[in-house]
Each structure stands twice: as structure tokens, then as C-alpha cells.
C-alpha positions as a printed NumPy array, in Angstrom:
array([[ -2.862,  12.172,  -9.746],
       [ -0.137,  10.271, -11.529],
       [  0.024,   6.521, -10.872],
       [  2.543,   4.099, -12.284],
       [  2.466,   0.354, -11.676],
       [  5.589,  -1.677, -12.453],
       [  5.089,  -5.441, -12.374],
       [  8.591,  -6.831, -11.861],
       [  7.515, -10.324, -10.76 ],
       [  5.352, -12.231, -13.257],
       [  3.839, -14.184, -10.354],
       [  1.609, -11.164,  -9.716],
       [ -0.024, -11.275, -13.165],
       [ -0.12 , -15.078, -13.172],
       [ -2.179, -14.958,  -9.968],
       [ -4.022, -11.708, -10.715],
       [ -4.21 , -10.793, -14.419],
       [ -5.83 ,  -7.485, -13.382],
       [ -3.183,  -6.642, -10.75 ],
       [ -2.372,  -3.267, -12.312],
       [ -6.032,  -2.175, -12.36 ],
       [ -6.524,  -3.385,  -8.779],
       [ -3.558,  -1.253,  -7.656],
       [ -4.77 ,   1.823,  -9.5  ],
       [ -8.308,   1.496,  -8.109],
       [ -7.019,   1.126,  -4.532],
       [ -4.572,   4.039,  -4.826],
       [ -7.212,   6.301,  -6.389],
       [ -9.671,   5.506,  -3.597],
       [ -7.009,   6.159,  -0.96 ],
       [ -6.306,   9.564,  -2.503],
       [ -9.988,  10.401,  -2.909],
       [-10.805,   9.482,   0.665],
       [ -7.712,  10.82 ,   2.409],
       [ -6.599,  13.787,   0.321],
       [ -5.315,  15.74 ,   3.286],
       [ -2.197,  14.401,   4.987],
       [ -2.375,  13.179,   8.545],
       [ -2.269,  15.74 ,  11.348],
       [  1.344,  16.471,  12.268],
       [  2.665,  15.122,   8.958],
       [  5.459,  16.959,   7.161],
       [  3.431,  16.607,   3.943],
       [  1.475,  19.65 ,   2.858],
       [ -1.011,  17.758,   0.683],
       [ -0.33 ,  20.214,  -2.118],
       [  1.36 ,  19.051,  -5.291],
       [  2.231,  15.581,  -4.019],
       [  0.226,  13.265,  -6.183],
       [  2.564,  10.942,  -8.058],
       [  2.919,   7.386,  -6.804],
       [  4.887,   4.475,  -8.23 ],
       [  3.779,   0.989,  -7.192],
       [  6.207,  -1.893,  -7.604],
       [  4.798,  -5.43 ,  -7.617],
       [  7.847,  -7.567,  -7.06 ],
       [  9.294, -10.614,  -5.346],
       [ 10.077, -11.379,  -1.73 ],
       [ 13.791, -11.26 ,  -2.584],
       [ 13.538,  -7.716,  -3.954],
       [ 11.45 ,  -6.449,  -1.027],
       [ 13.853,  -8.143,   1.384],
       [ 16.736,  -6.291,  -0.292],
       [ 14.869,  -2.961,  -0.111],
       [ 13.95 ,  -3.61 ,   3.518],
       [ 17.578,  -4.411,   4.397],
       [ 19.036,  -1.434,   2.523],
       [ 16.567,   1.228,   3.622],
       [ 15.158,  -0.01 ,   6.923],
       [ 17.992,  -2.169,   8.277],
       [ 15.702,  -5.227,   8.478],
       [ 17.034,  -8.189,   6.503],
       [ 13.72 ,  -9.935,   5.891],
       [ 10.867,  -9.759,   3.417],
       [  7.692,  -7.947,   4.38 ],
       [  4.376,  -7.505,   2.623],
       [  4.542,  -3.797,   1.761],
       [  7.059,  -0.972,   2.007],
       [  6.364,   2.73 ,   1.501],
       [  9.061,   5.216,   0.588],
       [  7.977,   8.867,   0.825],
       [  9.697,  11.081,  -1.717],
       [ 11.725,  14.04 ,  -0.47 ],
       [ 10.038,  17.44 ,  -0.776],
       [ 12.191,  18.444,  -3.764],
       [ 10.826,  15.475,  -5.753],
       [  7.219,  16.745,  -5.758],
       [  4.819,  16.168,  -7.385],
       [  6.066,  12.621,  -6.795],
       [  4.657,  11.572,  -3.433],
       [  6.614,   8.332,  -3.141],
       [  6.876,   4.652,  -3.928],
       [  5.136,   1.537,  -2.646],
       [  6.638,  -1.957,  -3.075],
       [  4.776,  -5.224,  -2.488],
       [  6.247,  -8.732,  -2.196],
       [  4.28 , -11.426,  -4.012],
       [  5.243, -14.442,  -1.898],
       [  4.569, -12.747,   1.418],
       [  1.285, -11.226,   0.237],
       [  0.061, -14.517,  -1.266],
       [  1.01 , -16.469,   1.862],
       [ -0.71 , -13.951,   4.153],
       [ -3.873, -13.962,   2.046],
       [ -4.021, -17.757,   2.136],
       [ -3.313, -17.926,   5.877],
       [ -5.964, -15.291,   6.607],
       [ -8.567, -16.788,   4.271],
       [ -8.647, -13.657,   2.108],
       [ -8.721, -13.217,  -1.637],
       [ -5.301, -12.16 ,  -2.898],
       [ -6.965,  -9.349,  -4.857],
       [ -8.511,  -7.974,  -1.648],
       [ -5.235,  -8.263,   0.263],
       [ -3.398,  -6.468,  -2.552],
       [ -5.885,  -3.611,  -2.545],
       [ -5.691,  -3.339,   1.241],
       [ -1.899,  -3.148,   1.186],
       [ -1.833,  -0.614,  -1.666],
       [ -4.275,   1.606,   0.258],
       [ -2.168,   1.089,   3.405],
       [  1.012,   2.068,   1.556],
       [ -0.553,   5.176,   0.01 ],
       [ -1.854,   6.262,   3.417],
       [  1.71 ,   6.012,   4.724],
       [  2.827,   8.281,   1.859],
       [  0.142,  10.754,   2.922],
       [  1.616,  10.814,   6.425],
       [ -0.557,   8.302,   8.274],
       [  1.065,   5.775,  10.583],
       [  0.19 ,   3.099,  13.123],
       [  2.965,   3.39 ,  15.697],
       [  0.552,   4.211,  18.519],
       [ -2.885,   2.79 ,  19.272],
       [ -4.494,   6.133,  18.424],
       [ -2.676,   6.341,  15.07 ],
       [ -3.576,   2.729,  14.284],
       [ -7.24 ,   3.389,  15.046],
       [ -7.326,   6.334,  12.614],
       [ -5.399,   4.542,   9.874],
       [ -7.361,   1.294,  10.156],
       [-10.617,   3.264,  10.06 ],
       [ -9.536,   4.952,   6.84 ],
       [ -8.501,   1.6  ,   5.371],
       [-11.908,   0.093,   6.19 ],
       [-13.736,   2.987,   4.513],
       [-11.474,   2.963,   1.44 ],
       [-11.892,  -0.781,   1.033],
       [-15.657,  -0.576,   1.488],
       [-15.705,   1.709,  -1.567],
       [-13.915,  -1.088,  -3.443],
       [-16.389,  -3.731,  -2.194],
       [-13.645,  -5.318,  -0.101],
       [-14.538,  -6.535,   3.371],
       [-12.975,  -5.341,   6.604],
       [ -9.356,  -6.535,   6.491],
       [ -9.205,  -6.603,  10.281],
       [-12.26 ,  -8.859,  10.7  ],
       [-11.645, -12.546,  11.329],
       [-12.334, -13.621,   7.729],
       [-11.291, -10.4  ,   5.889],
       [-14.146, -10.873,   3.423]])
């Protein structure tokens, strides 16, 4: 597996000096736990192993969200699956510092735990998992819980997240 972490917003390393390692650990666990793509996914699971993770600002994620999803607002994480011809690159994941930090504080979670949850969430999207229906959400959230448990991170869907 090829992982690249680009820290475009220094706020990430100011808050989490080990942000790059946290991302790599979460992505590796997501791959190890969910190697096969989701049922019904267009992904074959073969050859797609490269992921680029961008730790950036709310402004940059807002721009990406507006340009590629038609939603002119920041969000915590975006996943961009690579087209089949780009394999072995599986896709890109972008995270917005301000939104992630605010959510972690509001939810009483460590920023490091929230970052690892969202990286795992983004990688699962690249592997073909989704949460559009209750059944899909149940599967994806179950995988996230198990991945995070391997990282000693509490259930992100519990009241405290720790």
C-alpha cells in the first residue's frame, strides 16, 4: 500500500505534531480490516492501494466541496475515488482542520481520535463503502468501530467518543 500525507495547513501540525503518523496508522488499519471492497462496489479490490491524504483548511475543503460536489460549504472529510485507469491509486481524502477541530471539541473527543476516525471513514469510502441507507450505515459504522478499536480509539458513535 502506498500512502502519502500532505499537510497543507500548519494548524494540523500545531495541534497534532504526529498528524502524519496518525493518518498513516488509521489508513493502514482501514486497509488491513476492510481489504475487500463493499458488496456492489465498482472497485475490484485488486491493484488499488495508493491513497493521498490532504490535511488542509476549511477554505480549501469548501472549495473542493463546491467544485466537485456542488455544495458551497466546508465539511470535515471528502473522499475522491480515482478512476479505474489511475490504479494503483485508489483515491484521495481531504480533511478540513477548522471543521474537524470544532467537531472534536463539541463532541468532547480528542482531535487525534477524530482525525483517525475520519481518515478511516474516508478510506472506507474509497473502498466502496457508503452510508446512504440505514443498512449501509450499519455496516460502515461497524467497520469504523472495529478499525478504531485496533487503534485504541473509543467508539466514535458513543456519547463521549472516548
